[in-house]
N, C-alpha and C positions, 0 to 999 in steps of 0.2 A: 703355305703351311700355317696351321692355326697357331696364333701367338698365345702361349700360356703365361699367366702371371708367375713371377719368381717366388721363392720361399718367403722373402721379406714382405712382398706385397700381400701374400696370403695371410701372414701373421698380422699385418696391419689391419686387414679387413676383419679378421677374427676378433681383434682387440676392439675395433669400432663397434662391431655387432654386439659384443658382450656388454660394452658400456651402454649402448643405446637400449638394449633389452632390459638391463638391470637398473638403468637410470642413475648409475653411480660408478665411479672408478673403483671405489673400495669394494663394492659388492661384486663387480666384474672381476677384480683381481682374485677374490676368494673363489669364484667359479672356475677361473682358468688356472689357478695356482701360480699366479705371477704377482710381482710387486706392482702396486698402483702406478708408481712412477714409470715403470716399463711400459704399461699400457698407455699412459699419457704421451710418452714419446712416440709410440707407434701410431697413435691417432693423429698426432701433429704431423708426422711424416706422411701419412696417407692424405691429409688435407693439402700438404704442399705438393704432393704428387698429382692430385686432382685439380689443384688450383681453386678450391672452394672450401668454405667452412661447413663442416658437417654437424658440429655440436656447438652449443653455447654453454659456457661454464660459469657458474658462480661458486661461492664458497660452500653453498649448501645444496646446489641443484645442478643437474646436467640435463639439457634438453636438446632435441634434434632440430636442426634447421629444416626448411622445406627440402633443400637438396639432400640433407642427411636422411630424411624420411624416405625419399625416393630411392636413394642408394641402398638403404637397409632392405627395402622390399625386394629389390633385384638380387641383393646378396643372399637373402633368405631363400628366394626361389632357386638360385643356383645351388645353394647348399642342399636343398631338398632334392634337386635333380641329381646331384652327385651321390646322395645317399641312395636314391632309387637305382642309380647306375651300379653302385656297389652291390646292392642286393640282387640286381638282375645278373651281374657278372657271377656272383656266388651261386645263383640258381643255375646258370649255364654250367658251371663247373660241377655241380652236383646232379645236373640233369633234372631239376625240379622246377617245372613251370609254376610261376606265381605272379601275383599282381592283378590289376584290373585289365581285362581284355575288352576293348570297345569294338563292337561289331555293327556294321551297316548292312542290313539285310533287306532284300526286296519284299514288299509287304505280303503278298499272297503266297509266294513260294516259301518265304521265311516262316510264315505261320504254319503252312502245311507240312513242310519237309525238313525244317531245321528245329523249330521250337519243340516238337515232341521228343527230340533226341538230345537236346541240350543237357537235361539232367544227367544223362549217361556220361557226357563229357565231364561235367562238374564233379560227379562221383569219382571218376578216374583221376581228376586233377583238383583236389579239394582246396589247394592254395590259390586257385584262379577264381577271380570274381568277374562275372559277365555283366557288361553294360550293353544291352542289345537295342538297337534302334531299327524300327521297321518302317520303311518308306519307299515309295516308287519314284521319288525325285532323285535326280543325280546328286551323288554325294562326292565332294572333294575330300579324299582321304587325308591329304596333307593339311589343308586349310582347316578342316573340321576335326582333326585329331583322332581319326579312327585307325585302329590297328589292322583290321581286315574288313573287306567288303565281299559279299557274294553278288556276282553280276551275271545277268542273263543276256544272251545274244552276242553281238559283235562288240569288241573292245576298241575304243578309239583313242584312249589316253596312253600315249607311248611312254609317259613318265613312270607308269606303274608296272609292277611285276605280277604276272598272272599265272596261275596253275589251273589247267583244265581238270575239273573234278567229275564231270558227267557230260554226256551228249544230251541233246534234246531234239525232239521231232515234232514238227507241226503237222496237223491233220485236220480233215473235215470230219465232223461227226453229227449224228442226229439220233433222236429217239426212235426205236423200232415202230412205235405207233404213228409217229409223224411220217415215216417212209411208207407205211401201209396206206395212209390217206393220200399222200402226194406223189408217191412213186419215187424210185431212187434215181438220182441224176447219173447220166452216163458220161457226159462231157461237161467241162466247166461252164460252157454256155447255158447249160440247163439250169444253172443257179439263177439265171435271170427270171425264171418263172416261179421260183421258190422263195418263200420268206426266209431271210437270213438274219442272223444275230451277230452284230458287228462290234468288235472291241475298238473303241476310239483311240486307245493308246497305241495302236499299231501305226508305225511310221507311214505306211502307204494308205491308211484309211481315207476313203471308203472302198479302196480297190484291193482285190485279191488276185495274186498272180500264181499260175500253176505251170508245171512243166512235166513232160513224160519222158519215157525211155528213148523215144525217137527224136528227142531234142525240140519238140514243139513247145511253144510258150503261149499261154492264153491269159489275158487279164480281164476280169469281170468286175462290175460294180456291185458291191454287196448292199442290198436294200431290204428292209423288213420292219417288223413291228417294234423292235427293241434294239437300241444301241446303248453302250455304257462304257465308262472308263474302269468299271469294276468287273473283272473276269468272272468272279464267282457268281455274280448276278446272272451273267449269260449262261453259265453252266446250269443253274436252276431252271432257267427258261428253256434251255435245250432239253433237259430231262422231262420237262412238262409237255414237250411236243410242240413248242412254239416256232421252231425253225431250225435251220442248219447253222452250225457254229464252226468257225475256224478257230482251232484251239491248239494247245501244246500238250504233248503226252503227259507231262508231270501234272497238269491241271485237271485232266479228266481220266487219269489212270484208274481211280477207284470206280468210276462210272463205267468205264470200258470193261473192267474185270467183272462188275456186277451185271453187265448186259443192259443197263438202263440207257447207255449210249452205245452206238456202233459206228465204226469208220465207214465213210462213203467216199466215192471217187478215189479209190486206193491206187489206181494206175496213174493218177495225176497228183504229184506232190506239190504242196505249197512251196514257192521259192523263198527259201529262208536260209540264212547263214548264222553261224555262232553256236555257242554251247553254254555250259554253266561253269563259271570260273570263281576261284577264290583269288582275290586281288589284294596285294600289299603295296605300300609305298616303295619299299626297297628290299632286296634280298640281303643287303649288307648288314651284318651284325643283327640278324633277325632275332628278337627275343624268344626265349624258350616257350613262353605262353602262346605266341603267334604260331610258331612252327608246330607246336602240339595240336593246335586247333586245326590247322590246314591238313596235317597228316590224318587227324581223326575224321574230318569231314570227307576227305578223299576216300578213306577206307569205308566210311558209311555208305558211299554211293558206288562202291566197287565190290565185285565185278559187275553187278546188276543194280541199277538204281531202284530204290524201293517202290516207285510208282509202276515199275514194270514187273514187280514180283508179287502183285496183288493176287 
């Protein structure tokens, strides 16, 4: 069980902090509405409790020791955290999300399908400030201090709590003009004769694995004129007719709707697991701002994800 300081200890810390911040027992006494001699006794008691001198005193001046400066910094941080906790608790009671919400978003997906809708969330929750970070690198929510992450694919970190907010589907696609020139593949092995556009961020790169309804599995090596760690670069190349692309429905939803890309090998599905998740460090005492964001993004992607409603 967490050991909390008793009332006397808190009063001593408050007395020390006031004196250190004001640089004077007299000024601190005026701020706290206490007699200066009371504050002096409390500071002395705190120093005895800690076994170290926190202040140096002369008849005209009070200064902090090195230990005192370090203790004051920690005490101020704790006081600020307690104030934030009080505000958060009050917000929970009133049902009012507030405060800074730190989001870790996958770069391409975040720009395409979260950024355009964030103003909608902020209008609905005007007391929430967003700090959004877009990156494809793995983010440690706890170590890096994020409130929520949106993650794609499989989840490996068992410490985190995840809510599935949408499904995703991998598919092969190409431009109609490309298929007119090269012919449409019938089996995965046909990809060996076709130029392919490969995403190097895929864990299995340069191999693509497919399965069909009969339980057959085929793995092919993807080779072609362009590989990249940027998926949008590959989409542009595919639309231009440079090759076949293994993609995700959210990435090419607009192109599929417009007909600039069409699915190929639809009887052979890329072997892929996972979905799109909102991830938080813990469900315990979840702040109102975090819960509001997760509920909002889940509703935004339900019942049909926007990339399927083009």
